[in-house]
C-alpha positions as CSV (number, residue, x, y, z in Angstrom):
1,M,-0.1,-0.3,-0.3
2,A,3.0,2.3,-0.7
3,N,0.5,4.8,-2.6
4,T,-2.5,4.9,0.4
5,I,-3.9,8.7,1.3
6,Y,-6.0,7.1,3.7
7,Q,-6.6,3.4,5.6
8,T,-9.3,2.9,8.2
9,K,-9.6,-0.2,10.2
10,S,-13.1,-1.4,11.5
11,T,-13.5,-4.7,13.7
12,V,-16.6,-6.8,13.9
13,T,-17.3,-9.5,16.2
14,G,-20.4,-12.1,16.1
15,G,-20.8,-11.6,13.1
16,R,-24.5,-10.4,11.7
17,N,-25.6,-10.4,14.9
18,G,-22.3,-8.4,16.4
19,K,-20.9,-5.4,16.3
20,V,-18.4,-3.0,14.3
21,Q,-16.4,-0.5,15.6
22,S,-14.0,1.4,13.7
23,E,-10.6,1.8,15.2
24,D,-11.3,5.5,16.5
25,G,-14.7,4.6,17.7
26,V,-16.6,7.1,15.0
27,L,-18.5,3.6,13.6
28,N,-19.9,1.8,17.0
29,L,-22.9,0.0,16.2
30,E,-24.8,-3.1,16.8
31,L,-25.4,-5.6,13.8
32,R,-28.2,-8.0,13.5
33,I,-29.6,-10.4,10.5
34,P,-32.5,-8.4,8.7
35,K,-36.3,-10.3,9.4
36,E,-36.1,-11.0,5.5
37,M,-33.1,-13.5,6.2
38,G,-34.8,-15.1,9.2
39,G,-33.2,-12.6,12.0
40,P,-34.6,-10.8,14.4
41,G,-34.0,-7.2,12.6
42,G,-35.2,-4.5,14.7
43,S,-33.2,-0.9,14.7
44,Y,-29.9,-2.4,13.9
45,T,-27.7,-2.4,10.8
46,N,-26.2,-5.0,8.4
47,P,-23.5,-5.1,6.1
48,E,-25.6,-4.8,2.8
49,Q,-26.5,-0.8,4.9
50,L,-23.0,-0.2,5.7
51,F,-22.0,-1.1,1.6
52,S,-24.6,0.8,0.6
53,A,-24.3,3.8,2.4
54,G,-20.6,3.9,1.5
55,Y,-21.3,3.5,-2.1
56,A,-23.7,6.4,-2.4
57,A,-21.3,8.7,-0.3
58,C,-17.9,7.6,-2.3
59,F,-19.8,7.9,-5.8
60,D,-21.5,11.3,-5.1
61,S,-17.9,12.5,-4.0
62,A,-16.7,11.1,-7.4
63,L,-19.2,12.9,-9.2
64,N,-18.4,16.3,-7.6
65,F,-14.4,15.2,-8.0
66,V,-15.3,14.4,-12.0
67,A,-17.3,17.8,-12.4
68,L,-14.6,19.7,-10.7
69,Q,-11.7,18.4,-12.9
70,Q,-13.9,19.4,-15.7
71,K,-14.6,22.8,-14.5
72,I,-18.4,21.9,-14.4
73,K,-20.6,23.7,-12.6
74,L,-23.2,21.5,-10.6
75,T,-26.3,23.1,-8.6
76,G,-26.8,19.4,-6.6
77,T,-26.2,15.9,-7.0
78,R,-27.9,12.9,-4.8
79,V,-26.7,9.5,-5.3
80,T,-28.8,6.5,-3.8
81,A,-27.2,3.2,-3.9
82,T,-29.7,0.1,-3.5
83,V,-27.8,-3.0,-2.3
84,G,-29.4,-6.7,-2.6
85,L,-28.0,-9.9,-1.0
86,E,-28.9,-12.9,-3.7
87,K,-28.2,-16.5,-3.9
88,A,-25.8,-18.1,-6.3
89,D,-24.0,-21.3,-7.3
90,T,-21.4,-21.0,-4.7
91,G,-23.1,-19.0,-1.7
92,F,-24.6,-15.3,-2.5
93,K,-23.7,-12.5,-4.4
94,L,-24.4,-8.6,-4.4
95,A,-26.7,-7.0,-6.5
96,V,-26.2,-3.1,-7.1
97,A,-28.2,-0.1,-8.3
98,L,-26.9,3.7,-7.9
99,D,-29.9,6.1,-8.7
100,V,-28.5,9.4,-9.4
101,A,-30.1,13.1,-9.8
102,I,-28.0,15.6,-10.9
103,S,-28.9,19.3,-11.4
104,G,-27.6,22.2,-13.1
105,I,-26.5,21.1,-16.7
106,P,-27.9,19.5,-19.2
107,R,-28.9,15.8,-19.4
108,E,-26.2,14.1,-21.7
109,Q,-23.5,16.1,-20.0
110,A,-25.1,14.9,-16.5
111,Q,-25.0,11.2,-18.2
112,Q,-21.2,11.7,-19.1
113,L,-20.0,12.8,-16.2
114,L,-22.3,9.7,-14.4
115,E,-20.1,7.4,-16.5
116,T,-16.9,9.1,-15.9
117,A,-17.6,8.8,-12.0
118,H,-18.2,5.5,-12.4
119,Q,-14.5,5.1,-13.5
120,V,-13.5,7.0,-11.0
121,C,-15.3,6.0,-7.8
122,P,-13.3,3.4,-6.1
123,Y,-15.9,1.1,-4.9
124,S,-17.2,0.9,-8.8
125,N,-13.4,0.3,-9.9
126,A,-13.5,-2.7,-6.7
127,L,-17.0,-4.0,-8.2
128,R,-15.9,-3.9,-11.7
129,N,-16.2,-6.8,-14.0
130,N,-17.1,-9.0,-10.2
131,V,-20.8,-7.1,-9.6
132,D,-23.1,-5.5,-12.2
133,V,-24.0,-2.3,-11.2
134,K,-26.6,-0.6,-13.0
135,L,-26.5,3.2,-13.6
136,T,-29.7,5.4,-13.6
137,L,-30.0,8.9,-14.5
138,L,-33.1,10.1,-12.7
139,E,-35.2,12.8,-14.9
140,E,-35.9,14.6,-11.3
141,E,-33.5,17.6,-10.7
142,Y,-31.9,17.6,-7.2
């Protein structure tokens, strides 16, 4: 990791029915299996929620980074990441969809920005050729 500009660590004890804590203690959450997966559910988080939150934040940042690099002025962006867990031949796999609203530029330019951000975002790069990510540019403005 010679070129690392930032890293962090989180530790989980108890798996999906346990606890996750970041090394600095800012993230300190109880985990539970959702009811849909046969667990207790409740007011707890799970790995898919954490992943969707991270991906949405990262992708939104990538959009704004690319816009800044291209000197494009945006009036707003919003990213909703949907992460699903599906059965696969060898266990389980993720299914991901990103719904993106971009305001302040023409739709064609927004679509290009969306596609460029997908090439820049570290989450997108990590998933490429392994997890299908459906990108949708929303009609509404943010």
